[in-house]
C-alpha positions in Angstrom: -4.2 4.1 27.9 -2.1 2.4 25.2 -1.9 4.1 21.8 -3.8 2.4 19.1 -1.4 0.6 16.7 -1.4 1.6 13.1 -3.0 -1.2 11.0 -1.4 -1.7 7.6 -2.5 -4.0 4.7 0.4 -5.1 2.5 -0.6 -6.5 -0.8 0.7 -7.8 -4.0 -1.6 -6.7 -6.8 -1.9 -8.3 -10.2 0.0 -11.2 -11.6 3.3 -10.2 -10.2 4.8 -13.2 -8.4 7.8 -11.6 -6.7 7.1 -10.8 -3.1 10.4 -10.2 -1.5 10.0 -6.4 -1.3 6.5 -6.8 0.1 7.7 -9.1 2.8 10.6 -6.8 3.7 8.3 -3.8 4.1 5.8 -5.9 6.0 8.5 -6.9 8.5 9.7 -3.3 8.7 6.1 -2.1 9.6 5.9 -4.9 12.3 9.3 -3.9 13.7 8.0 -0.3 13.9 5.2 -1.5 16.1 2.4 -1.6 13.4 -0.1 -4.4 12.9 0.3 -5.9 9.5 -2.1 -7.9 7.3 -0.3 -9.5 4.3 -2.7 -10.6 1.6 -0.3 -12.7 -0.4 0.3 -12.9 -4.1 -2.0 -12.1 -7.1 -4.6 -10.0 -5.5 -7.3 -8.0 -7.4 -8.1 -4.4 -6.6 -11.5 -5.6 -5.4 -10.0 -8.1 -3.0 -7.5 -5.6 -1.7 -10.3 -3.1 -1.0 -12.5 -5.7 0.6 -9.8 -6.9 2.9 -8.7 -3.3 3.8 -12.3 -2.5 4.8 -12.8 -5.8 6.6 -9.6 -5.5 8.6 -10.2 -1.8 9.4 -6.7 -0.7 8.2 -5.5 2.9 8.1 -2.9 2.1 5.3 -2.8 0.0 2.2 0.7 -0.6 0.9 0.8 -2.1 -2.6 3.8 -3.7 -4.2 3.9 -4.0 -7.9 6.7 -5.0 -10.2 4.7 -6.3 -13.3 4.4 -2.9 -15.1 0.6 -2.9 -14.6 0.6 -0.1 -12.0 -1.4 2.3 -14.3 -4.2 -0.3 -14.6 -4.2 -1.7 -11.1 -3.5 1.1 -8.6 -6.1 3.7 -9.6 -9.0 1.3 -9.3 -7.9 0.5 -5.7 -8.2 4.2 -4.8 -11.5 4.6 -6.7 -13.0 1.5 -5.0 -11.9 2.8 -1.6 -13.6 6.2 -2.2 -16.8 4.6 -3.6 -17.1 2.4 -0.5 -16.6 5.3 1.9 -13.1 4.4 2.8 -11.3 7.1 1.0 -9.5 8.1 4.2 -7.3 5.0 4.0 -3.8 6.0 3.1 -2.6 4.3 -0.1 1.1 3.9 -0.8 2.8 1.9 -3.5 6.2 0.5 -4.1 8.0 -1.2 -6.9 9.4 -0.7 -10.3 7.3 2.3 -11.3 8.7 4.8 -13.8 9.1 8.4 -12.6 6.9 9.7 -15.4 4.0 7.6 -14.1 4.1 8.8 -10.5 2.2 12.1 -10.9 -0.7 10.3 -12.6 -0.8 7.7 -9.7 -0.8 10.5 -7.2 -3.6 12.3 -9.0 -5.5 9.0 -8.9 -5.2 8.9 -5.1 -1.9 7.1 -4.3 -0.3 9.2 -1.5 3.3 8.2 -2.3 5.3 5.9 -4.6 8.5 4.4 -3.3 10.9 3.0 -5.8 13.5 0.3 -5.4 16.2 1.2 -2.9 14.1 3.5 -0.7 15.1 3.0 2.9 12.3 1.4 4.9 12.7 4.0 7.6 11.6 6.7 5.1 8.5 4.7 4.3 7.7 4.1 8.0 8.2 7.9 8.7 5.9 8.8 5.8 3.1 6.6 7.2 3.5 7.9 10.7 3.7 11.5 9.6 0.5 11.2 7.5 -1.5 9.5 10.3 -0.5 11.8 13.1 
């Protein structure tokens, strides 16, 4: 029997209009054999969670460059928990200051990847946490 593919939602949250990094990681997930759902630009926490549940994903990967990570990422984690989907792995990437990472992790973000992180490290993180 074939192994079930990891399903990943890649989203751009908030008003951030730069999606190159999100598209790069989405392609890296696909190249690693994962199924990817890309939500496109300017998504709300509510829409991200709705789509994640609807698509039955195991991972939500959020890209944010706008500086609104402290306001937008914790609500995603809280909404997932409140809707019974707290087991979905949430990861984030983008321009996020080191001093904000511990707060985001306490809020439920499993890991934060900053610019320059090799995509292989992100892929391995996801695989390691879902095995």
